[in-house]
C-alpha positions in Angstrom: 0.0 0.0 0.0 2.7 2.5 1.0 4.7 1.6 -2.2 1.7 2.8 -4.3 1.5 6.0 -2.4 5.2 6.7 -2.8 5.0 5.8 -6.5 2.2 8.2 -7.2 3.8 10.9 -5.1 7.2 10.7 -6.9 5.6 10.2 -10.4 3.2 13.1 -10.1 5.9 15.5 -8.9 8.2 14.2 -11.6 5.7 15.0 -14.3 4.9 18.4 -12.9 8.5 19.4 -12.5 9.3 18.1 -16.0 6.6 20.4 -17.3 8.1 23.3 -15.3 11.5 22.7 -17.0 10.0 23.9 -20.3 7.3 26.2 -19.0 9.2 28.7 -16.9 11.0 31.6 -18.7 13.7 32.0 -16.1 16.7 29.7 -16.6 17.2 29.4 -12.8 13.6 28.2 -12.4 14.2 25.7 -15.2 17.3 24.3 -13.4 15.4 24.1 -10.1 12.6 22.1 -11.8 15.3 19.9 -13.4 16.8 19.1 -10.0 13.3 18.1 -8.8 13.0 15.8 -11.8 16.3 14.1 -11.0 15.5 13.7 -7.3 12.0 12.2 -7.9 13.4 9.9 -10.6 16.0 8.8 -8.0 13.1 8.1 -5.6 11.4 5.9 -8.2 14.7 4.0 -8.6 14.8 3.5 -4.8 11.3 2.0 -4.9 12.4 -0.4 -7.6 15.3 -1.6 -5.5 18.0 0.1 -7.7 19.8 2.1 -5.0 23.0 2.3 -7.1 21.2 4.0 -10.0 19.5 6.4 -7.6 22.7 7.5 -5.9 24.4 7.7 -9.3 21.6 9.9 -10.7 21.9 12.2 -7.7 25.7 12.4 -7.6 26.4 12.7 -11.3 23.4 14.8 -12.6 22.3 16.8 -9.6 25.8 17.1 -8.0 27.8 17.7 -11.2 25.8 18.5 -14.3 23.1 20.8 -12.9 25.7 22.6 -10.7 27.8 23.1 -13.8 24.8 24.6 -15.6 24.3 27.0 -12.7 28.0 28.1 -12.7 27.7 28.7 -16.5 24.6 30.8 -16.1 26.2 32.8 -13.3 29.5 33.2 -15.3 27.8 34.4 -18.4 25.9 37.1 -16.4 23.2 37.4 -18.9 20.8 40.4 -18.7 17.7 38.2 -19.0 18.7 36.2 -15.9 16.2 37.6 -13.5 17.1 36.0 -10.2 14.5 38.0 -8.3 11.7 36.7 -10.6 12.1 33.2 -9.1 9.6 34.1 -6.4 8.6 31.5 -3.9 9.5 28.6 -6.2 12.7 27.7 -4.3 10.9 27.6 -1.0 8.1 25.6 -2.5 10.5 23.1 -4.1 12.5 22.7 -0.9 9.3 22.0 1.1 8.3 19.4 -1.5 11.7 17.7 -1.4 11.8 17.6 2.4 8.2 16.3 2.7 9.2 13.5 0.2 12.2 12.6 2.2 10.3 12.5 5.5 7.5 10.4 3.9 10.0 8.0 2.5 11.8 7.7 5.9 8.5 7.2 7.7 7.3 4.4 5.4 10.7 2.8 5.4 10.8 3.0 9.2 7.5 1.3 9.5 8.7 -1.4 7.2 11.9 -1.9 9.2 10.0 -2.1 12.4 7.7 -4.7 10.9 10.6 -6.8 9.8 12.5 -6.5 13.1 10.8 -9.6 14.5 12.2 -11.6 11.6 15.9 -10.9 12.2 16.8 -14.6 12.4 15.2 -15.4 9.1 16.7 -12.4 7.4 20.2 -13.2 8.7 20.0 -16.8 7.5 18.7 -15.8 4.0 20.9 -12.7 3.7 21.8 -11.5 0.2 23.7 -8.2 -0.4 22.1 -5.3 -2.0 22.6 -4.4 -5.7 25.2 -1.7 -4.8 27.4 -4.3 -3.0 26.9 -6.8 -5.8 27.9 -4.3 -8.4 31.0 -3.3 -6.4 32.0 -6.9 -5.8 31.8 -7.7 -9.5 33.3 -4.5 -10.7 36.4 -4.7 -8.5 37.0 -8.4 -8.7 36.0 -9.9 -12.1 36.2 -6.6 -14.1 39.0 -4.8 -12.2 41.3 -4.5 -15.2 38.7 -3.2 -17.6 37.6 -0.7 -14.9 41.2 0.5 -14.6 41.5 0.7 -18.4 38.4 2.8 -18.7 39.8 5.1 -16.0 43.0 5.6 -18.0 41.0 6.2 -21.2 39.1 8.9 -19.4 42.3 10.4 -18.1 43.8 10.5 -21.6 40.7 12.1 -23.0 40.8 14.8 -20.3 44.5 15.5 -21.0 43.8 15.5 -24.8 41.0 18.0 -24.4 43.2 20.3 -22.3 46.0 20.2 -24.8 43.7 20.8 -27.8 41.9 23.8 -26.3 45.1 25.4 -24.8 46.2 28.4 -26.7 49.4 30.4 -26.1 49.2 34.2 -25.8 52.1 36.5 -26.5 51.4 39.1 -23.9 50.9 36.6 -21.1 53.3 35.9 -18.3 53.8 32.2 -18.2 56.2 29.9 -16.6 58.6 28.1 -19.0 59.6 24.9 -17.1 62.3 23.9 -19.6 64.0 27.3 -19.5 63.8 27.3 -15.7 65.4 23.9 -15.3 68.2 24.6 -17.8 69.0 28.1 -16.4 72.6 28.6 -15.3 74.0 30.6 -12.5 75.6 33.1 -14.9 72.2 33.8 -16.4 70.7 34.8 -13.0 73.5 36.2 -10.9 75.9 38.9 -11.9 78.8 39.8 -9.6 80.1 43.4 -9.7 83.1 44.9 -8.0 82.1 48.1 -6.2 84.5 50.6 -4.9 84.0 52.0 -1.5 82.0 55.2 -1.6 80.7 54.7 -5.1 77.5 53.4 -6.5 76.7 50.7 -9.0 75.7 51.6 -12.6 73.2 49.1 -14.1 
């Protein structure tokens, strides 16, 4: 019964927030509705028992992609970004997210209390969750492909930095090769100074 309530709660807010992504004119309101979309989709994944996908959705999309969009909008400093026009939407969205979290914790707490009397049966028939299973398989059977993918992503990151890097003439920049091969004569000049006279450079 409680699963149906949580499903309709997450699904209805997901649909409404997805409509808000394209309905609002302010980009900040669009991003706020997008965050609500991701959080409610993560809630649906939790109900399906896919905790790994839920946490991945929150960490990658909410914690990285949407934050990057916000930084881009704030960096561009566009004139049509009306931050004051957001109104009470942030407060309303925060209240919805908190109410969803509290509702999920309450229903999950009731379920854990109901299952507390069956600890012996649960311990005897224990199976790890999908996150632990994915971790065991990824870091045991597929450890070398995982490391290979990490190196490929590292090479792609270094390649993108090299391709987009442009040298500027009027820019003070450190030349590591020149600094390493610098000799003492190039940096220090000894002059004999007579007493009572100055030094002409």
